[in-house]
VOLUM-818770 format. One record per residue (C-alpha): x, z, y; chain. Coordinates in steps of 0.02 Angstrom, whole numbers, plus 32768, in hexadecimal, padded with zeros to 4 digits. Last residue first. Example, Ala and Ser with C-alpha at 12.3 -4.5 7.8 and 13.67 -1.06 7.14 Angstrom:
! residues 2
{east = 82AC up = 8165 north = 7FCB mol = A}
{east = 8267 up = 8186 north = 7F1F mol = A}
END
This chain:
! residues 144
{east = 7DC2 up = 7BE5 north = 80CF mol = A}
{east = 7DE3 up = 7C84 north = 8132 mol = A}
{east = 7D7D up = 7CF0 north = 80BD mol = A}
{east = 7DE3 up = 7CB9 north = 8024 mol = A}
{east = 7E8C up = 7CCF north = 808A mol = A}
{east = 7E56 up = 7D85 north = 80BA mol = A}
{east = 7E20 up = 7DB1 north = 8006 mol = A}
{east = 7EC1 up = 7D71 north = 7FBE mol = A}
{east = 7F28 up = 7DCB north = 8045 mol = A}
{east = 7ECF up = 7E6C north = 8024 mol = A}
{east = 7EF3 up = 7E54 north = 7F64 mol = A}
{east = 7FA5 up = 7E32 north = 7F8A mol = A}
{east = 7FB8 up = 7ED2 north = 7FF4 mol = A}
{east = 7F69 up = 7F43 north = 7F6F mol = A}
{east = 7FD0 up = 7EEB north = 7EE3 mol = A}
{east = 8068 up = 7EFE north = 7F45 mol = A}
{east = 8048 up = 7FB2 north = 7F64 mol = A}
{east = 8030 up = 7FC8 north = 7EA9 mol = A}
{east = 80D4 up = 7F76 north = 7E82 mol = A}
{east = 812D up = 7FE7 north = 7EFA mol = A}
{east = 80DB up = 8083 north = 7EAB mol = A}
{east = 80FB up = 8042 north = 7DFE mol = A}
{east = 81B9 up = 8028 north = 7E25 mol = A}
{east = 81C6 up = 80D8 north = 7E6F mol = A}
{east = 8172 up = 811C north = 7DD2 mol = A}
{east = 81E8 up = 80B0 north = 7D63 mol = A}
{east = 827F up = 80FF north = 7DC0 mol = A}
{east = 8238 up = 81B4 north = 7DB7 mol = A}
{east = 8227 up = 81A9 north = 7CF2 mol = A}
{east = 817D up = 8170 north = 7CAD mol = A}
{east = 8115 up = 81BE north = 7C1D mol = A}
{east = 80C1 up = 8145 north = 7BB0 mol = A}
{east = 807B up = 8095 north = 7BAC mol = A}
{east = 80EA up = 802C north = 7C20 mol = A}
{east = 80E9 up = 7F75 north = 7C0F mol = A}
{east = 8115 up = 7F54 north = 7CCA mol = A}
{east = 807A up = 7EEB north = 7CDF mol = A}
{east = 800F up = 7F64 north = 7C8B mol = A}
{east = 8057 up = 7FF3 north = 7CF0 mol = A}
{east = 8030 up = 7F95 north = 7D98 mol = A}
{east = 7F7F up = 7F66 north = 7D54 mol = A}
{east = 7F66 up = 8024 north = 7D2B mol = A}
{east = 7FA2 up = 804C north = 7DDF mol = A}
{east = 7F3A up = 7FC3 north = 7E2D mol = A}
{east = 7E9E up = 7FFA north = 7DD2 mol = A}
{east = 7E32 up = 8017 north = 7E6C mol = A}
{east = 7E95 up = 7FF7 north = 7F0D mol = A}
{east = 7E10 up = 7FC0 north = 7F85 mol = A}
{east = 7E68 up = 7F8E north = 8021 mol = A}
{east = 7E62 up = 7FDD north = 80CF mol = A}
{east = 7EA2 up = 7F9F north = 8176 mol = A}
{east = 7F15 up = 7FF4 north = 81EF mol = A}
{east = 7F43 up = 7FB6 north = 829D mol = A}
{east = 7FF6 up = 7FE9 north = 82DC mol = A}
{east = 7FFD up = 8076 north = 8363 mol = A}
{east = 808F up = 80C5 north = 8306 mol = A}
{east = 8060 up = 817F north = 82FF mol = A}
{east = 7FA4 up = 816C north = 830A mol = A}
{east = 7F97 up = 80D5 north = 829B mol = A}
{east = 8004 up = 8120 north = 8211 mol = A}
{east = 7FA0 up = 81C4 north = 8227 mol = A}
{east = 7EFB up = 816A north = 820A mol = A}
{east = 7F42 up = 811B north = 8172 mol = A}
{east = 7F7D up = 81BD north = 8123 mol = A}
{east = 7ED8 up = 820B north = 8157 mol = A}
{east = 7E7F up = 817E north = 80FF mol = A}
{east = 7EED up = 8191 north = 8066 mol = A}
{east = 7EC4 up = 824A north = 805A mol = A}
{east = 7E06 up = 822C north = 806B mol = A}
{east = 7E16 up = 81B0 north = 7FE1 mol = A}
{east = 7E76 up = 8227 north = 7F78 mol = A}
{east = 7DE7 up = 82A7 north = 7F7F mol = A}
{east = 7D67 up = 822A north = 7F41 mol = A}
{east = 7D05 up = 8196 north = 7F88 mol = A}
{east = 7C84 up = 8135 north = 7F2E mol = A}
{east = 7C9A up = 807C north = 7EF2 mol = A}
{east = 7C5C up = 809C north = 7E42 mol = A}
{east = 7D05 up = 809C north = 7DF9 mol = A}
{east = 7D3A up = 8126 north = 7E6E mol = A}
{east = 7D9C up = 80F2 north = 7F0A mol = A}
{east = 7E52 up = 80FB north = 7F30 mol = A}
{east = 7E63 up = 80A4 north = 7FD4 mol = A}
{east = 7EFE up = 803F north = 7FED mol = A}
{east = 7F4F up = 8039 north = 809D mol = A}
{east = 7F6C up = 7F91 north = 80F8 mol = A}
{east = 7FDD up = 7F9C north = 818D mol = A}
{east = 7FDE up = 7F0B north = 8213 mol = A}
{east = 804B up = 7EB2 north = 828E mol = A}
{east = 80E6 up = 7EE9 north = 822C mol = A}
{east = 8194 up = 7F00 north = 8281 mol = A}
{east = 81EE up = 7EF5 north = 81D7 mol = A}
{east = 8289 up = 7F59 north = 8208 mol = A}
{east = 8237 up = 7FCD north = 8283 mol = A}
{east = 81A1 up = 7FE9 north = 8213 mol = A}
{east = 821D up = 8018 north = 8185 mol = A}
{east = 8282 up = 808E north = 81F1 mol = A}
{east = 81E0 up = 80E4 north = 822E mol = A}
{east = 81A6 up = 80F8 north = 817B mol = A}
{east = 824C up = 8150 north = 814E mol = A}
{east = 823B up = 81B0 north = 81ED mol = A}
{east = 818A up = 81E6 north = 81BB mol = A}
{east = 81C5 up = 823C north = 8118 mol = A}
{east = 8123 up = 8238 north = 80C4 mol = A}
{east = 8096 up = 82BA north = 80C3 mol = A}
{east = 8029 up = 82AB north = 802B mol = A}
{east = 8050 up = 834E north = 7FDC mol = A}
{east = 8109 up = 8331 north = 7FFC mol = A}
{east = 8124 up = 8272 north = 7FFA mol = A}
{east = 81B0 up = 820F north = 7FAF mol = A}
{east = 81D1 up = 815C north = 7FE2 mol = A}
{east = 81B2 up = 80C0 north = 7F7C mol = A}
{east = 8202 up = 801B north = 7FAB mol = A}
{east = 81DF up = 7F5E north = 7FCD mol = A}
{east = 816D up = 7F09 north = 7F57 mol = A}
{east = 8144 up = 7E57 north = 7F8B mol = A}
{east = 80A5 up = 7E10 north = 7FCB mol = A}
{east = 8070 up = 7D56 north = 7FE8 mol = A}
{east = 7FED up = 7CFB north = 804F mol = A}
{east = 8078 up = 7C86 north = 8087 mol = A}
{east = 8041 up = 7C8F north = 8148 mol = A}
{east = 7FF0 up = 7D37 north = 8129 mol = A}
{east = 809B up = 7D86 north = 80FF mol = A}
{east = 80AF up = 7E1C north = 8098 mol = A}
{east = 8119 up = 7EC2 north = 8083 mol = A}
{east = 8100 up = 7F43 north = 8005 mol = A}
{east = 8108 up = 8005 north = 8013 mol = A}
{east = 80E9 up = 8086 north = 7F88 mol = A}
{east = 80C8 up = 813A north = 7FBB mol = A}
{east = 80FA up = 81C0 north = 7F3E mol = A}
{east = 80CE up = 8275 north = 7F22 mol = A}
{east = 8019 up = 8280 north = 7F6C mol = A}
{east = 8002 up = 81C8 north = 7F58 mol = A}
{east = 7FDD up = 813A north = 7FD4 mol = A}
{east = 7FFF up = 8087 north = 7F9C mol = A}
{east = 802B up = 8036 north = 8040 mol = A}
{east = 802E up = 7F82 north = 807D mol = A}
{east = 8094 up = 7F3D north = 8106 mol = A}
{east = 8064 up = 7EA0 north = 8161 mol = A}
{east = 80BD up = 7E1C north = 81BC mol = A}
{east = 803F up = 7DA9 north = 821E mol = A}
{east = 8033 up = 7CF4 north = 8223 mol = A}
{east = 7F80 up = 7CD9 north = 81FB mol = A}
{east = 7F3B up = 7D44 north = 828A mol = A}
{east = 7FAE up = 7D4B north = 8320 mol = A}
END
């Protein structure tokens, strides 16, 4: 039922995929984890475990768009990922503009130079949270 759904958000990347969890009831999102990907292909078993654990009603995938709103190569890759999520797990997928979320996450963490792998994982998780939170914010402003 809309308004009380559990939602997982994804920040798709070719090497890492950040994941966050959110609730429509509270309109809040929290960083969850980041998983490794090989050329954009995740370990589907890891994703299945997260889906089994959280039982989401909806998945939100960030769409990396150019600053002018046009699509790019990564946009198509993120769409493929989202379509595969839907095809494999039969959970509805929605898309959220993710322009600047990585920069916002880096700024929030105070990172200005090269990152180690732990920091990269934290950035990916935080980016997924920002994507999902922006989707929730948009959804709650439309529902008012």
